[in-house]
Every structure is written in structure tokens, then in C-alpha cells.
C-alpha positions as CSV (number, residue, x, y, z in Angstrom):
1,M,0.0,0.0,0.5
2,A,1.2,3.2,-0.6
3,D,2.6,5.3,2.4
4,K,-0.1,8.8,3.7
5,N,1.2,12.0,1.3
6,E,-0.6,15.3,1.4
7,T,0.9,16.7,-1.7
8,V,1.5,14.7,-5.1
9,D,5.6,16.4,-4.3
10,D,5.3,14.6,-1.3
11,Y,4.3,11.3,-2.9
12,I,6.6,12.2,-5.9
13,G,9.5,13.3,-3.7
14,S,8.7,9.9,-1.1
15,R,10.0,7.1,-3.8
16,S,13.4,6.1,-4.5
17,A,16.0,8.3,-6.5
18,D,15.0,5.9,-9.7
19,V,11.3,6.0,-9.7
20,G,11.3,9.9,-8.3
21,P,12.7,12.2,-11.3
22,L,10.3,9.3,-13.6
23,L,8.0,10.2,-12.3
24,E,7.8,13.8,-12.4
25,D,8.8,13.6,-16.2
26,L,5.7,11.2,-16.3
27,R,4.0,14.1,-14.3
28,R,5.0,16.4,-16.6
29,L,3.8,14.0,-19.8
30,V,0.0,14.0,-18.1
31,L,-0.3,18.1,-17.9
32,A,1.6,19.0,-21.5
33,T,-0.3,16.6,-23.0
34,L,-4.6,16.7,-21.3
35,P,-5.9,19.9,-21.9
36,G,-7.5,21.2,-18.3
37,A,-5.9,18.7,-16.7
38,T,-5.9,18.9,-12.7
39,E,-3.6,17.3,-10.7
40,A,-4.8,15.4,-6.6
41,M,-4.0,13.0,-4.1
42,Q,-6.3,10.0,-4.5
43,Y,-6.2,5.9,-3.3
44,G,-2.5,7.1,-1.9
45,V,-1.5,8.5,-5.3
46,P,-1.2,11.4,-7.9
47,V,-4.5,11.6,-9.9
48,F,-5.5,13.1,-12.9
49,L,-8.3,14.4,-13.7
50,N,-9.4,15.6,-16.9
51,A,-11.2,19.1,-17.5
52,H,-14.5,17.7,-16.9
53,S,-13.3,16.8,-13.6
54,I,-13.1,13.0,-14.2
55,P,-10.4,10.9,-12.5
56,V,-8.5,8.6,-15.6
57,I,-4.9,9.2,-15.1
58,Y,-3.2,7.8,-11.8
59,L,1.0,7.2,-11.2
60,F,1.9,3.8,-8.6
61,G,5.5,4.8,-7.6
62,S,6.5,1.3,-6.5
63,K,10.7,0.6,-5.7
64,K,11.8,-0.2,-9.0
65,H,8.8,0.8,-12.0
66,V,6.3,3.0,-11.9
67,N,2.7,2.1,-13.4
68,F,1.6,4.7,-15.3
69,G,-2.3,3.9,-15.0
70,F,-6.1,4.4,-17.2
71,L,-9.1,4.6,-14.2
72,R,-11.0,3.9,-17.3
73,S,-9.1,2.3,-19.4
74,E,-12.5,0.3,-20.6
75,E,-13.8,3.5,-22.9
76,L,-9.4,3.3,-24.5
77,S,-8.7,3.2,-27.8
78,D,-5.8,-0.5,-27.4
79,P,-6.2,-2.9,-30.2
80,N,-2.5,-3.7,-30.2
81,G,-3.9,-5.3,-26.6
82,I,-0.6,-2.3,-24.5
83,L,-2.0,-1.4,-20.8
84,K,-1.9,-4.1,-18.7
85,G,-3.5,-5.6,-15.5
86,S,-6.2,-7.8,-14.4
87,G,-8.5,-4.5,-13.0
88,K,-11.7,-4.5,-15.8
89,P,-11.9,-0.5,-15.6
90,S,-8.4,0.4,-14.8
91,K,-5.0,-1.2,-16.6
92,H,-1.5,0.1,-17.0
93,I,1.4,0.5,-18.7
94,R,4.9,-0.6,-16.7
95,V,7.1,2.4,-16.7
96,I,11.7,1.7,-15.6
97,P,13.8,3.4,-15.0
98,G,16.8,3.2,-17.0
99,K,13.9,1.8,-20.5
100,P,13.2,3.5,-22.7
101,V,9.8,5.8,-22.5
102,E,7.1,5.2,-25.1
103,K,5.9,8.7,-25.3
104,A,3.9,9.1,-28.0
105,T,2.3,5.9,-26.8
106,L,1.6,7.3,-23.3
107,A,0.7,10.9,-25.0
108,R,-1.7,9.0,-27.6
109,F,-3.4,6.8,-24.3
110,V,-3.7,10.3,-22.4
111,R,-5.6,12.7,-25.2
112,Q,-8.3,10.2,-25.7
113,C,-8.6,10.8,-21.4
114,E,-9.4,14.3,-22.5
115,S,-12.9,13.1,-23.9
116,I,-14.1,10.8,-20.6
117,D,-16.5,13.0,-19.7
118,S,-18.9,11.4,-17.2
């Protein structure tokens, strides 16, 4: 279970030296790609709400990787099965420090979150 952190900055600062900078990079990607996005701490992790105030993306920083997650993944187009996880409504992409990040792929999923409105 994630530690109790009051802000997204606290959460990122509490992660490992490898994972913290990756979380910050992914945070910037979401905020730059999702128009009107806001962030909050929910469920003990950073969650991003779209312009309709719908929670759509989360970041979970473990000791060795980040799950870049989508809370409404069933509403996203994923014809190549990139999103992983056993949860039906929410799936994620595992991002590992030191490995190339497919930012274009992440951004494609993030942009789809813009239209989720209820």
C-alpha cells in the first residue's frame, strides 16, 4: 500500500532515487498533453482529472517501476493490447527507470482521456 502523502510533490519526493524523477517526467507529460488537467492525491497516489473533473490517470511508484495507469481504460482504444492489468476498469503501462519510454504511445492514451465526461 502506498504511503500517506498530502501532495503529489510529497509522493514523488518519497519515492526512490530512480523512480522519483521518472514520476516527475510522467507528471509533466500528463499536464502538457491533457488540456485542463488537474492533479490530486486519491487512493494514496497521484491522480489526474481531465477538464470535466473526471479522474482518468494515476501514477503508482513502486521501488523499481512506475505504473502509468488509466482509471477508465475500458473506454480507451487499445487495439494492440498495450494496457496491462487484471482490473477491468483500470489498466496500466509499466514504465521502468533506465529503459526507453514510449512517450508517443503514452501521449496517445492520455489524449483519449480528454473526452471522458461522465
